[in-house]
C-alpha positions in Angstrom: 20.6 62.8 -3.0 23.9 61.2 -2.2 23.1 60.7 1.4 19.6 59.3 0.9 18.8 56.2 2.9 15.6 55.0 1.2 13.9 54.9 -2.2 10.3 56.0 -2.3 8.0 53.2 -3.4 5.7 55.7 -5.1 7.8 58.1 -7.1 11.2 56.4 -7.0 13.1 59.3 -5.6 15.6 58.9 -2.8 14.8 60.5 0.6 15.7 60.2 4.2 12.7 58.9 6.1 12.0 60.2 9.6 11.2 56.7 10.8 11.4 53.2 9.2 9.9 49.8 10.1 11.5 46.5 9.1 9.9 44.8 6.1 7.7 47.8 5.1 7.8 50.0 2.0 8.8 53.7 2.4 7.2 56.7 0.7 8.1 60.3 0.8 4.6 61.8 0.8 0.9 61.0 1.4 0.4 60.9 -2.4 3.2 58.4 -2.8 1.9 56.4 0.2 -1.4 56.1 -1.7 0.4 54.9 -4.8 2.3 52.3 -2.7 -1.0 51.1 -1.1 -2.6 50.7 -4.5 0.3 48.7 -5.7 0.0 46.4 -2.7 -3.7 45.6 -3.2 -3.1 42.9 -6.0 -0.3 41.3 -4.0 -2.4 41.2 -0.8 -5.3 39.7 -2.7 -3.1 37.1 -4.4 -1.6 36.1 -1.0 -5.1 35.8 0.5 -6.3 33.7 -2.4 -3.3 31.4 -2.2 -3.9 31.0 1.5 -7.6 30.2 0.9 -6.7 27.6 -1.7 -4.2 26.0 0.7 -6.8 25.9 3.4 -9.4 24.5 1.1 -7.0 21.8 -0.1 -6.1 20.8 3.4 -9.8 20.6 4.4 -10.6 18.5 1.3 -7.7 16.2 2.0 -8.8 15.8 5.6 -12.4 15.0 4.4 -11.3 12.5 1.8 -9.1 10.7 4.3 -12.3 9.6 6.0 -14.5 9.4 2.9 -15.2 5.6 2.4 -16.3 5.8 -1.3 -13.1 7.8 -2.2 -10.9 5.4 -0.3 -12.6 2.5 -2.1 -11.9 4.1 -5.5 -8.2 4.7 -4.7 -7.8 1.1 -3.5 -9.5 -0.2 -6.7 -7.0 1.8 -8.8 -4.1 0.3 -7.0 -5.5 -3.2 -7.1 -6.1 -2.8 -10.9 -2.5 -1.6 -11.3 -1.2 -4.6 -9.6 -3.4 -7.0 -11.7 -2.2 -5.4 -14.9 1.4 -5.9 -13.9 0.8 -9.4 -12.6 -0.7 -10.5 -15.9 1.6 -8.5 -18.2 2.5 -10.6 -21.3 -0.3 -13.0 -20.9 -3.4 -13.4 -23.1 -7.0 -12.2 -22.5 -9.0 -14.9 -20.8 -12.2 -14.1 -22.8 -10.8 -13.8 -26.3 -7.3 -15.2 -26.3 -5.6 -12.1 -27.8 -2.2 -11.0 -26.3 -2.4 -8.3 -23.6 -0.6 -5.3 -25.0 0.8 -2.8 -22.6 -1.5 0.2 -22.3 -4.3 -1.5 -24.1 -5.7 -3.8 -21.4 -7.5 -3.5 -18.1 -8.0 -5.4 -14.9 -11.3 -7.3 -15.6 -13.4 -8.6 -12.8 -14.7 -12.1 -13.5 -17.9 -11.0 -11.7 -18.9 -7.4 -11.8 -18.4 -5.3 -8.7 -22.2 -4.8 -8.5 -22.7 -8.6 -8.7 -20.0 -9.5 -6.2 -18.8 -6.6 -4.1 -17.2 -9.1 -1.7 -14.5 -10.0 -4.3 -13.9 -6.5 -5.5 -10.3 -6.4 -4.3 -9.6 -10.1 -4.5 -6.9 -10.9 -7.1 -8.3 -14.4 -7.5 -11.4 -12.7 -9.0 -9.6 -10.3 -11.3 -7.5 -11.0 -14.4 -5.8 -8.9 -17.1 -8.4 -8.5 -19.9 -8.3 -6.6 -23.2 -10.4 -3.5 -23.4 -12.9 -4.6 -26.0 -13.8 -7.5 -23.7 -13.7 -5.5 -20.5 -15.0 -2.2 -21.8 -18.4 -1.0 -22.7 -20.1 1.2 -25.2 -18.2 1.7 -28.5 -15.3 -0.6 -27.5 -17.6 -3.5 -27.0 -19.9 -2.7 -30.0 -17.0 -2.8 -32.4 -16.4 -6.5 -31.5 -20.1 -7.2 -30.9 -19.6 -8.6 -27.5 -22.4 -8.3 -24.9 -21.9 -8.4 -21.2 -23.6 -11.8 -21.2 -21.3 -13.2 -23.9 -18.1 -12.0 -22.1 -19.4 -13.5 -18.8 -20.0 -16.8 -20.5 -16.5 -16.8 -21.9 -15.1 -15.9 -18.5 -16.9 -18.8 -16.9 -15.6 -21.3 -19.5 -12.0 -20.0 -19.0 -12.2 -20.2 -15.2 -13.3 -23.8 -15.5 -10.6 -24.7 -18.0 -7.7 -22.7 -16.6 -8.4 -22.8 -12.8 -10.6 -25.9 -12.3 -13.9 -26.8 -10.8 -13.0 -26.0 -7.2 -11.8 -22.6 -8.1 -15.0 -22.0 -10.1 -17.2 -23.1 -7.2 -15.5 -20.8 -4.9 -15.6 -17.8 -7.3 -19.3 -18.2 -8.1 -20.3 -19.3 -4.6 -21.3 -17.1 -1.7 -18.8 -14.8 0.0 -18.7 -13.1 3.3 -19.1 -9.3 2.9 -16.1 -7.5 4.4 -16.8 -4.4 6.4 -14.0 -2.2 5.2 -13.0 0.9 7.1 -10.8 3.7 5.6 -7.8 2.3 7.6 -8.5 -1.2 6.2 -8.5 0.2 2.7 -5.3 2.2 3.2 -3.6 -1.0 4.5 -4.8 -3.0 1.5 -3.7 -0.3 -0.9 -0.3 -0.3 0.6 0.0 -4.0 0.0 -1.0 -3.7 -3.6 1.3 -0.7 -4.1 4.3 -2.6 -2.6 3.6 -5.5 -4.9 3.3 -3.2 -8.0 6.6 -1.6 -7.3 8.2 -5.1 -7.0 6.7 -6.2 -10.3 7.8 -2.9 -12.0 11.4 -3.7 -11.0 11.1 -7.0 -12.9 11.1 -9.1 -9.8 8.9 -12.2 -9.3 5.6 -11.8 -7.5 5.9 -12.0 -3.7 3.3 -14.7 -3.6 0.9 -16.7 -5.8 -2.0 -14.4 -5.7 -4.4 -17.0 -7.2 -3.1 -20.0 -5.3 -5.8 -22.7 -4.7 -4.1 -23.7 -1.5 -5.2 -20.3 0.0 -8.8 -21.2 -0.8 -8.4 -24.6 0.9 -6.9 -23.0 4.0 -9.8 -20.6 4.1 -12.3 -23.4 3.9 -10.5 -25.3 6.7 -10.5 -22.2 8.9 -14.2 -21.7 8.3 
């Protein structure tokens, strides 16, 4: 019909509805209304599912913001990223092989289990090739045990960093009581330094400087 105002959502024919509501579909009969309703079911369900996913993500995000283990893992990742950039182009401390991009890790001199106090301390972490830092097949291929790698690390620390550094690293440490806010602040520091190093700029500080250790000892 030339003077029709609406197109039926069910049959597709044009008709002049008696009453319309903004944002709603129009239909010319109860039969077509049922067709329209059936068409809307999948859309309604999809919208509800999307809303539920969004709410679940928001709830999970809020939970993880205050989940200490999760925040520790995130901070460790950012710390490792900074260490890899800091030691890019150097050699593995435990085997001497060049550190090739994408094929080396941030290796703790002492394991996190053995020294959780130095978990995020750059003075206790250095770029290390994966066969030396890894486990399982990676280590079996080169026949390096955890004990052997640990011995090599100790020897390198003594030779490259000196006795005082060695004594500090393998001595007792105060256990920090990290909060989620503390970890976020620490992560922000590591992230800022990583961006700086990625731009090719020099480090903002000497992250392994012995003077820092001396000042800590004096403060204690």
